[in-house]
VOSESE-89097 format. One record per residue (C-alpha): x, y, z; residue in one letter. Coordinates in Angstrom, 3 decimals. Example, Ala and Ser with C-alpha at 12.3 -4.5 7.8 and 13.67 -1.06 7.14 Angstrom:
<rs>
<<12.300,-4.500,7.800>,"A">
<<13.670,-1.060,7.140>,"S">
</rs>
This chain:
<rs>
<<0.324,0.009,0.042>,"M">
<<1.398,3.358,-0.692>,"A">
<<-0.562,5.788,1.202>,"V">
<<1.400,8.056,3.012>,"S">
<<0.636,11.284,4.807>,"P">
<<2.054,13.681,2.473>,"D">
<<-0.271,11.711,-0.384>,"S">
<<-3.329,12.494,2.060>,"V">
<<-1.875,16.559,1.914>,"A">
<<-1.790,16.793,-1.443>,"V">
<<-5.120,15.941,-2.403>,"E">
<<-6.425,18.360,0.573>,"L">
<<-3.927,20.935,-1.310>,"G">
<<-2.048,21.386,1.557>,"R">
<<1.647,22.453,1.377>,"P">
<<4.701,19.216,2.126>,"T">
<<5.921,18.397,3.503>,"P">
<<3.361,18.201,6.826>,"L">
<<4.156,18.863,10.165>,"S">
<<4.492,16.223,12.914>,"E">
<<1.367,16.316,14.547>,"S">
<<-0.636,16.202,11.432>,"D">
<<2.094,13.543,9.906>,"S">
<<0.647,11.500,12.591>,"A">
<<-2.852,12.130,12.527>,"R">
<<-3.016,11.603,9.135>,"F">
<<-0.936,7.436,9.616>,"Q">
<<-3.380,7.060,11.958>,"S">
<<-6.068,7.960,10.183>,"W">
<<-5.076,5.910,7.292>,"I">
<<-4.598,2.833,9.679>,"D">
<<-7.516,2.788,10.589>,"Q">
<<-9.129,2.654,7.025>,"A">
<<-6.830,-0.352,5.842>,"L">
<<-7.756,-1.846,9.856>,"Y">
<<-11.761,-1.487,8.586>,"L">
<<-11.336,-2.877,4.925>,"I">
<<-9.015,-5.660,6.584>,"G">
<<-12.292,-6.277,8.636>,"R">
<<-14.378,-7.404,5.611>,"R">
<<-12.434,-8.233,3.433>,"Y">
<<-8.726,-9.746,2.828>,"S">
<<-6.777,-7.327,1.585>,"I">
<<-4.080,-9.636,0.025>,"D">
<<-6.699,-10.180,-2.670>,"A">
<<-8.025,-6.446,-3.536>,"L">
<<-6.389,-4.699,-6.204>,"A">
<<-3.614,-2.394,-4.428>,"S">
<<-4.333,0.504,-6.454>,"A">
<<-7.891,0.175,-5.917>,"D">
<<-7.546,-0.127,-1.692>,"V">
<<-4.946,2.910,-2.255>,"D">
<<-7.781,5.356,-3.984>,"Y">
<<-10.167,4.078,-1.078>,"V">
<<-8.409,5.325,1.492>,"V">
<<-6.675,8.531,0.234>,"L">
<<-10.658,9.645,-0.781>,"M">
<<-11.349,8.235,2.782>,"A">
<<-8.673,9.917,5.115>,"V">
<<-9.105,12.621,2.992>,"A">
<<-12.841,13.391,3.090>,"E">
<<-12.526,12.598,7.160>,"H">
<<-9.619,15.282,7.249>,"A">
<<-12.136,17.514,5.446>,"R">
<<-14.592,17.039,7.967>,"H">
<<-12.518,16.191,11.267>,"A">
<<-12.911,20.190,12.506>,"D">
<<-16.198,20.488,12.240>,"S">
<<-17.692,18.021,14.445>,"A">
</rs>
């Protein structure tokens, strides 16, 4: 899997490199997304590009709304 905190920042139009705290926050969300996908499907059986796309879009969307909750 190739989603990184910096790739999330690029999707959001934010400058990179990220601060240490933002990088840790995004990485936590990436890990959680992968965990949830893995609970339902065998990640190894899925196309890695598809998993990366879903994780990137999910984390970016979560980041867009994280502070409005």
